[in-house]
C-alpha positions as CSV (number, residue, x, y, z in Angstrom):
1,X,34.6,77.0,45.4
2,X,32.3,74.6,46.6
3,X,29.5,73.4,43.9
4,X,27.1,74.1,46.5
5,X,28.4,78.0,46.8
6,X,26.7,79.1,43.6
7,X,23.2,80.2,44.5
8,X,22.4,79.5,40.6
9,X,22.9,75.7,40.9
10,X,20.1,73.5,41.2
11,X,21.1,70.3,43.0
12,X,18.8,67.2,41.5
13,X,18.2,63.5,43.1
14,X,19.2,60.7,40.6
15,X,15.6,59.9,40.3
16,X,14.7,63.3,39.3
17,X,17.5,63.4,36.2
18,X,16.2,59.9,35.1
19,X,12.8,60.7,35.5
20,X,13.7,64.1,33.4
21,X,15.3,61.7,30.8
22,X,12.8,59.6,30.6
23,X,10.1,62.6,29.9
24,X,12.5,63.7,27.2
25,X,12.6,60.3,25.5
26,X,8.6,60.1,25.6
27,X,7.9,63.5,24.5
28,X,9.7,63.2,21.4
29,X,7.9,61.7,18.4
30,X,10.3,60.0,16.8
31,X,10.9,58.1,19.5
32,X,7.3,57.2,19.8
33,X,7.3,54.2,17.4
34,X,10.1,53.2,16.2
35,X,11.1,50.0,13.8
36,X,14.0,48.3,15.2
37,X,15.7,45.0,13.4
38,X,17.9,42.6,15.2
39,X,19.3,39.3,16.2
40,X,17.4,38.2,20.0
41,X,20.0,36.9,22.7
42,X,19.9,37.0,26.4
43,X,15.8,35.7,26.7
44,X,14.5,35.3,29.8
45,X,10.7,34.8,30.5
46,X,9.1,35.4,33.7
47,X,8.0,32.5,35.0
48,X,4.2,32.6,36.0
49,X,3.8,36.1,34.3
50,X,4.8,35.9,30.6
51,X,7.1,38.7,30.0
52,X,9.6,38.4,27.8
53,X,13.1,40.1,28.5
54,X,15.8,40.3,25.7
55,X,18.4,42.1,24.0
56,X,18.2,42.9,20.4
57,X,21.8,43.2,19.0
58,X,23.6,44.0,15.6
59,X,27.4,43.7,14.6
60,X,28.2,46.5,16.7
61,X,25.8,47.3,19.1
62,X,22.6,46.0,21.5
63,X,19.9,47.5,23.6
64,X,17.5,45.9,26.1
65,X,14.1,45.0,25.1
66,X,10.5,44.2,27.3
67,X,8.2,42.7,25.3
68,X,5.1,42.3,28.0
69,X,3.1,39.2,28.5
70,X,0.0,40.9,26.7
71,X,2.0,41.4,23.8
72,X,3.8,38.1,23.7
73,X,0.7,36.4,24.2
74,X,-0.2,37.8,20.7
75,X,2.9,36.2,18.8
76,X,2.1,32.8,16.5
77,X,5.9,32.0,17.4
78,X,8.2,31.2,20.2
79,X,10.9,33.6,20.5
80,X,14.3,32.1,20.5
81,X,17.9,33.1,20.5
82,X,19.2,34.0,17.9
83,X,16.1,34.7,15.8
84,X,16.0,37.4,13.5
85,X,13.2,39.7,13.9
86,X,12.0,43.3,13.2
87,X,10.4,45.4,16.8
88,X,7.9,47.6,16.9
89,X,8.7,49.5,20.2
90,X,8.6,52.7,21.9
91,X,11.8,54.1,23.3
92,X,11.6,54.0,27.1
93,X,14.0,54.4,30.4
94,X,13.9,52.4,33.1
95,X,14.0,54.6,35.7
96,X,15.6,52.3,38.9
97,X,18.7,51.7,36.8
98,X,18.9,54.9,34.9
99,X,19.2,52.6,31.6
100,X,17.0,53.2,28.6
101,X,15.1,50.3,26.7
102,X,12.8,49.5,24.5
103,X,9.3,48.7,25.1
104,X,8.1,46.1,22.4
105,X,4.3,46.6,20.9
106,X,5.0,44.0,18.3
107,X,7.3,41.3,17.2
108,X,7.4,40.1,13.9
109,X,10.2,37.2,13.0
110,X,12.2,38.0,9.6
111,X,14.6,36.0,7.1
112,X,15.1,32.3,7.0
113,X,13.7,32.0,10.6
114,X,10.6,33.6,9.4
115,X,10.4,31.2,6.4
116,X,10.8,28.1,8.1
117,X,8.5,29.2,10.5
118,X,5.5,30.1,8.0
119,X,6.6,26.7,6.2
120,X,6.0,25.0,9.4
121,X,2.5,26.6,9.9
122,X,1.9,25.7,6.4
123,X,2.7,22.0,6.8
124,X,0.7,22.1,10.1
125,X,-2.3,23.3,8.0
126,X,-2.1,20.8,5.4
127,X,-1.5,18.0,7.6
128,X,-4.5,18.9,9.5
129,X,-6.7,18.5,6.3
130,X,-5.3,15.0,5.9
131,X,-3.4,16.0,2.5
132,X,-0.1,13.8,3.8
133,X,-2.1,11.1,5.2
134,X,-0.6,7.6,4.9
135,X,-3.8,5.9,4.4
136,X,-4.2,8.3,1.4
137,X,-0.9,7.1,-0.3
138,X,-1.7,4.8,-3.6
139,X,0.3,1.6,-4.5
140,X,2.8,2.1,-7.6
141,X,2.1,0.2,-11.0
142,X,5.0,-1.1,-11.7
143,X,3.8,-2.3,-14.8
144,X,3.3,0.7,-16.1
145,X,1.9,1.5,-20.3
146,X,2.6,5.4,-19.6
147,X,4.9,7.2,-17.2
148,X,4.9,11.2,-17.1
149,X,7.8,13.2,-16.1
150,X,7.9,16.7,-14.1
151,X,11.5,18.1,-14.6
152,X,13.6,21.0,-16.0
153,X,13.5,20.7,-20.1
154,X,16.8,18.4,-20.8
155,X,17.8,18.3,-17.8
156,X,20.1,15.2,-16.3
157,X,17.0,14.0,-13.9
158,X,15.1,13.4,-16.9
159,X,18.2,11.9,-18.8
160,X,18.4,9.7,-15.9
161,X,14.8,8.6,-15.4
162,X,14.5,7.9,-19.3
163,X,17.8,5.5,-19.4
164,X,16.7,3.5,-16.0
165,X,13.2,3.3,-17.5
166,X,14.3,1.8,-20.6
167,X,17.3,-0.1,-19.4
168,X,14.3,-1.9,-16.8
169,X,10.6,-1.6,-18.3
170,X,11.6,-1.0,-22.4
171,X,7.9,-1.0,-23.2
172,X,6.6,1.9,-21.3
173,X,6.1,5.4,-22.9
174,X,7.3,8.1,-21.4
175,X,5.8,11.6,-21.5
176,X,7.5,15.0,-20.6
177,X,6.1,17.9,-18.9
178,X,9.3,20.4,-18.7
179,X,8.9,22.9,-16.0
180,X,11.3,25.5,-14.0
181,X,11.9,23.9,-10.6
182,X,14.0,26.8,-9.0
183,X,13.9,30.6,-8.7
184,X,11.1,33.3,-9.6
185,X,7.8,31.8,-11.1
186,X,9.1,28.3,-10.6
187,X,6.0,27.4,-8.8
188,X,3.4,28.8,-11.1
189,X,5.4,26.8,-13.8
190,X,5.2,23.5,-12.1
191,X,1.2,23.9,-11.4
192,X,1.3,24.5,-15.2
193,X,3.0,21.4,-15.9
194,X,1.4,19.6,-13.5
195,X,-2.1,20.2,-14.6
196,X,-0.7,19.7,-17.9
197,X,0.0,16.2,-16.9
198,X,-3.5,15.3,-15.3
199,X,-5.0,16.0,-19.0
200,X,-2.9,12.3,-20.0
201,X,-3.7,8.9,-19.1
202,X,-1.1,8.3,-17.1
203,X,-0.2,5.2,-14.5
204,X,2.3,7.1,-12.8
205,X,4.1,10.6,-12.7
206,X,7.0,11.7,-11.4
207,X,8.2,14.7,-10.1
208,X,11.8,15.2,-10.2
209,X,14.8,17.9,-9.3
210,X,17.7,16.6,-9.7
211,X,19.8,18.1,-6.5
212,X,21.1,21.3,-6.3
213,X,21.4,24.0,-3.2
214,X,18.8,23.4,-0.1
215,X,17.7,27.2,-0.9
216,X,15.9,26.7,-3.9
217,X,13.2,24.5,-2.5
218,X,11.4,27.0,-2.5
219,X,8.9,25.8,-5.4
220,X,8.0,22.7,-3.9
221,X,6.3,24.3,-0.9
222,X,4.0,26.2,-3.0
223,X,0.4,25.4,-1.1
224,X,-1.1,25.1,-4.8
225,X,1.2,22.9,-5.8
226,X,0.8,20.7,-3.0
227,X,-3.0,20.4,-3.3
228,X,-2.8,19.7,-6.8
229,X,-0.1,16.7,-6.3
230,X,-2.2,15.7,-3.2
231,X,-5.2,15.2,-5.4
232,X,-3.1,13.8,-8.8
233,X,-5.6,11.5,-10.6
234,X,-2.6,9.1,-10.8
235,X,0.1,8.1,-8.3
236,X,2.8,10.6,-7.6
237,X,6.1,9.8,-7.1
238,X,8.9,12.6,-5.6
239,X,12.2,12.6,-6.2
240,X,13.3,16.2,-5.1
241,X,16.6,15.5,-4.0
242,X,17.3,16.5,-0.4
243,X,17.3,13.8,2.4
244,X,17.6,16.6,5.4
245,X,15.2,19.3,3.7
246,X,11.9,17.4,2.9
247,X,9.6,19.5,1.0
248,X,5.9,19.6,1.2
249,X,5.5,18.0,-2.5
250,X,7.5,15.2,-1.3
251,X,4.9,14.9,2.1
252,X,2.0,14.9,-0.5
253,X,3.4,12.5,-3.1
254,X,2.6,9.0,-3.0
255,X,6.3,7.8,-2.8
256,X,9.4,9.7,-2.2
257,X,12.6,8.7,-3.5
258,X,16.1,10.7,-3.2
259,X,17.2,10.4,-6.6
260,X,15.8,10.2,-10.3
261,X,16.9,7.1,-10.7
262,X,15.3,6.0,-7.4
263,X,12.2,7.2,-9.1
264,X,12.7,5.2,-12.4
265,X,13.4,2.0,-10.0
266,X,10.0,2.7,-8.4
267,X,7.7,3.5,-11.1
268,X,9.1,0.0,-12.9
269,X,9.8,-4.0,-12.5
270,X,13.3,-4.9,-14.2
271,X,12.3,-7.2,-17.1
272,X,15.5,-9.4,-15.2
273,X,13.1,-10.0,-12.6
274,X,10.1,-10.9,-14.8
275,X,12.4,-13.3,-16.6
276,X,13.2,-14.7,-13.3
277,X,9.8,-14.8,-12.3
278,X,8.7,-16.6,-15.5
279,X,11.7,-18.9,-15.4
280,X,10.4,-19.9,-11.4
281,X,6.6,-20.1,-12.6
282,X,7.7,-22.5,-15.3
283,X,9.6,-25.1,-12.9
284,X,6.6,-24.6,-10.5
285,X,4.5,-25.6,-13.1
286,X,6.3,-28.5,-14.5
287,X,6.4,-29.7,-10.9
288,X,3.0,-29.0,-10.7
289,X,1.7,-31.0,-13.8
290,X,4.2,-33.7,-12.6
291,X,2.6,-33.8,-9.6
292,X,-0.8,-34.0,-11.1
293,X,-0.2,-36.8,-14.4
294,X,1.3,-39.0,-11.1
295,X,-1.7,-38.6,-9.0
296,X,-4.0,-38.8,-12.1
297,X,-1.9,-42.1,-13.4
298,X,-2.1,-43.6,-9.4
299,X,-5.5,-42.8,-9.5
300,X,-6.0,-44.8,-13.1
301,X,-4.1,-47.5,-11.5
302,X,-6.1,-47.7,-8.1
303,X,-9.4,-47.5,-10.6
304,X,-7.9,-50.4,-12.5
305,X,-7.7,-52.4,-9.4
306,X,-11.0,-51.4,-7.9
307,X,-12.5,-51.9,-11.0
308,X,-11.0,-55.6,-11.7
309,X,-12.1,-56.5,-7.5
310,X,-15.6,-55.6,-8.8
311,X,-15.5,-57.4,-11.7
312,X,-14.3,-60.4,-10.2
313,X,-16.8,-60.0,-7.0
314,X,-19.0,-59.7,-9.5
315,X,-18.3,-62.9,-12.0
316,X,-18.1,-64.8,-8.1
317,X,-21.7,-63.9,-7.6
318,X,-22.8,-64.9,-11.5
319,X,-20.8,-67.6,-10.9
320,X,-22.2,-69.1,-7.7
321,X,-26.0,-67.9,-8.9
322,X,-25.3,-69.8,-11.8
323,X,-24.1,-73.0,-9.9
324,X,-27.0,-72.6,-7.9
325,X,-29.5,-72.0,-10.7
326,X,-27.6,-75.3,-12.5
327,X,-28.1,-77.2,-9.3
328,X,-31.9,-76.2,-9.0
329,X,-32.2,-77.4,-12.7
330,X,-30.8,-80.4,-11.7
331,X,-32.7,-81.0,-9.4
332,X,-35.7,-80.7,-11.3
333,X,-34.3,-82.5,-14.5
334,X,-36.8,-85.8,-14.7
335,X,-33.8,-87.7,-16.0
336,X,-31.7,-87.0,-12.8
337,X,-33.9,-89.1,-10.8
338,X,-32.8,-91.9,-12.9
339,X,-29.1,-92.1,-11.6
340,X,-31.0,-93.2,-8.1
341,X,-32.6,-96.4,-9.5
342,X,-36.1,-94.5,-11.1
343,X,-37.2,-95.3,-14.5
344,X,-39.0,-93.9,-17.0
345,X,-41.8,-95.2,-19.4
346,X,-43.5,-93.9,-22.4
347,X,-45.8,-95.5,-24.7
348,X,-46.7,-95.8,-28.1
349,X,-47.3,-91.8,-28.2
350,X,-44.1,-90.8,-26.7
351,X,-45.9,-90.0,-23.9
352,X,-44.8,-90.4,-20.1
353,X,-46.9,-93.5,-18.7
354,X,-48.0,-92.3,-15.3
355,X,-51.3,-94.3,-14.9
356,X,-51.8,-98.3,-16.1
357,X,-54.7,-96.6,-18.0
358,X,-52.3,-95.2,-20.4
359,X,-51.1,-98.3,-21.9
360,X,-52.8,-101.4,-23.3
361,X,-52.1,-105.2,-23.1
362,X,-50.2,-105.9,-26.4
363,X,-48.8,-102.5,-26.6
364,X,-45.1,-102.1,-27.2
365,X,-43.6,-99.4,-24.3
366,X,-39.9,-97.7,-23.8
367,X,-38.4,-97.6,-20.2
368,X,-35.7,-95.5,-19.5
369,X,-33.1,-96.1,-16.5
370,X,-29.9,-95.1,-16.3
371,X,-27.8,-96.4,-18.7
372,X,-29.9,-97.0,-21.4
373,X,-33.3,-97.9,-22.8
374,X,-35.1,-100.8,-22.5
375,X,-38.1,-101.9,-25.0
376,X,-41.2,-104.3,-23.9
377,X,-44.5,-105.2,-24.6
378,X,-47.2,-105.0,-22.1
379,X,-48.5,-108.4,-21.6
380,X,-50.7,-107.9,-18.4
381,X,-52.3,-105.1,-16.5
382,X,-52.7,-104.8,-12.8
383,X,-54.5,-101.8,-11.2
384,X,-53.8,-101.4,-7.2
């Protein structure tokens, strides 16, 4: 008997069956709002519209998901294949294909992916506030009196820092602020230790973890701790110990190094460098002093030459002046005329006779000539 021969039988179209099943799914209260956790795969975004189509899978099964543009625009992260999410959705059936699917109303990132996304959001927020700005980084004083260290009590990090600071710069004092560095409560304990360090007059503060798994870095991404580090009274050196995973504390610190030993080296100058510098300064000073002594000696010698030249010149001027005055005096000397044939006559009173009235007849007179004296007596006077 043919299937159509039974008058009680109803024959449905494919569309009718699909629509009926869809109605059943829609009317089931248990399927109206469901939370489904799984991994995103086969993600496609409709160009120009923004609808997202992807599969949600676990280890054994897969289900199709539609996230319409309106809901997709509310996401604060970008969906990616491999991302683990929780979807709030209603169970629906696509009539055209007869396949059921989830119509997503909300999508929330979970697991490591969510943690990374939250960390990135916090990083961008703090960066926008200027906490990581390069121009805010302070120079480390490599001649410190006091260095603070925050790390786990009795850790290898503390031992490394202590050894290397005293090896390089033994006159520095080290203040320890022990703290939990990983696990539950580590962030709060780090904040406590940090606040304690701010009460001390330190030149530099070192925050060190000294190795460990990258998944244990969470405490160094704590917002409160990061803000404390950015506002520190003294420069902060971070030595968290991971080159690949950079924590927010490292971004906020004034200097980031890889190891506790590196922190000790960044915080101090090596005494051997000081000794070498002093030796170099001594040599330089000796050269400068020798140069200055030679310069002064050359200058003194030049001054001596200049003074001698000035004295000689002055003496020559004086000699010339003396000779000139001597000549003048000689020209004025009445005796000098005697050498030219003239003579001087003195009366008995010793006065030079310039007129006949100054002598009398019979008076004895003396006449000076160039080479001697003539005594005579006046026998006659005749006036011209």
